[in-house]
N, C-alpha and C positions, 0 to 999 in steps of 0.2 A: 504494498500500498503506498501510497506518497497524499501526501498533505498538505497544504500550504497554510500557512500564522501568519497574521499580523494585527496590531497594535496603533494606539494611539497613543500619546504621550501618558492617559491616567488607562492604559492596560498593559503599559511595559514591563511592570516584573510580575503581574501575572502571564503575561505572554514566555516570558525566558524561564515560569515552573513549570509550564503546560509543555514547553518546549523541550527540557530535560527531561520529562516523565517520557515522551516521546518517544528519543532518543534512546532513552534506557531504555524501555521497550523494542527498541531497535527500527522503526517506521520511519522510514525517509520522510524528512521534512523540508517544505522550499519557506524558508522565512525573509516574507517581505517586507520586515520593518514593523514598525520605524526602531530603531537601533539606542536608543536614548527618554531621558522624560523631557526631552526640549519639544516643547510646542508643537503638534501637527495638525493638521486636519484629517477626521476618520472617515471621510470619503475616497479618498484616496486610495489609502489603506484595504477599503473595504471592495473597491471595484478591480486593484489588482491580485486577490484571493479569488474573488468570484470572475476576472474572465481565466483565469488559466482553470480554474477546476470546468467551466464553457470549451474551452479551448482542448480539455481534455488533458493538459499537462500536469494537473494533479485530481485526486478521486475524489477529496474533498476538502476543506477550509475549517479552521477557527480562527476566529475575529475576538479579540478582548478589546475594551476600552471602560472608562470608569464604571460603568454599569450594564452596558450591552447592549442597550436601547438604541442608540445611534448608528453601533456597524448593523444592528440585526435591520434599522430602516434602508438607510446604506446601499448594505447589498440585495437587500430584497428587492431594488429597481432593477439589476442587472436580473435577465431576461433568463430561466433556466435555472436561477438560486433560488432555494424553500431555506431560508436562513431562521433559525428559533434561538431566542436569549429563554437560556435555560440557567434556572437555579437553583436547581433540585434533580438529584437519581432519576429520580420518576418521569418527569417531563423529559429527560435525556433519554431515557430508556423509550418511551411514546411519542415524542418527535421522530424517530426515524423508527419505530415500527409503522406509525398511522400513518405520516408527511412525510417520508423519504428524506428528512432533512438533510441539504449534503452542506451545509454551513453552522458551525455552532459558535455562539456570542455569547461569552461570559465578560463581567462585568466585577472589576476587582475592587469596586467600593464596599461592594456587594456581597463577594462572594471569595469564600478564604483557596488560601492554595490547595488545603489538603481536599476539598470539598470537589474543589475544580477538577482538580485529578479524578476525583471516583466521578463527577459528571463525564469527563472524555473518556475514563475508563469504558465507564456504560454507556455510552454517545456509540463509540467506539464495534462494541460488543455487537449491540441491536442490529439487526437485519429487516429492513420492509417485509410487511405481512403481507402486504399485495392483499387480493381479495376485495372486495368491499372499503375496503381503503386504497384503490389501483383508479377505480371512479372519480376519487373525490379528489387524487393529485395529480389527475388529465385535465378534472374543472379549474387547479389552478391555473395549467399549461394555456389552457382557452381563455380564460380573463385574461393572458400575457398578450395574445392573441389578436383581443378587440379591444379591449382598454389600453395597450399602449405605446 
C-alpha cells in the first residue's frame, strides 16, 4: 500500500506521529508537507493529496490540521475524493466500510496522538462492504457529475 499524507501548520505534530507509525508498519508514505509549524494554507495540501490519489499515485490519504474540518472541506472539493473527519475508532471503521472513504482527516487540537494512531490503524484495516453501500457511494459520484 502507498499512502499520501499532508498537513498544515496546525496538524504538523500529529502528521509526524502518524507518519512515524505508518513507517513502523512498513507502509510506504509520500509526505506532501508541510514540514514545519510555519503558517501555510491547508487547501494547498489537501489538493496535493487528493490529486495524487485521483492520479493513482497513492491509494489512500491522511490529512491533518487543527480540527480536521478544513482539510476535509477542501479535499471533498476534489472529484472522486471521499474525505472523512474522524475522532473515534467506530467512525474510522464505519467510514471505510460504509462510505469507502479514501482520505482520513484528523485534528491535532482535538485528537491525541495515541487515539490518532488507533484511528489510522482501524481505518486502514477496515474494508468497504459494498452491497447496499455501493449504491450510496455511487450516488455521491452522481452528485459530483451534476453539481460540480
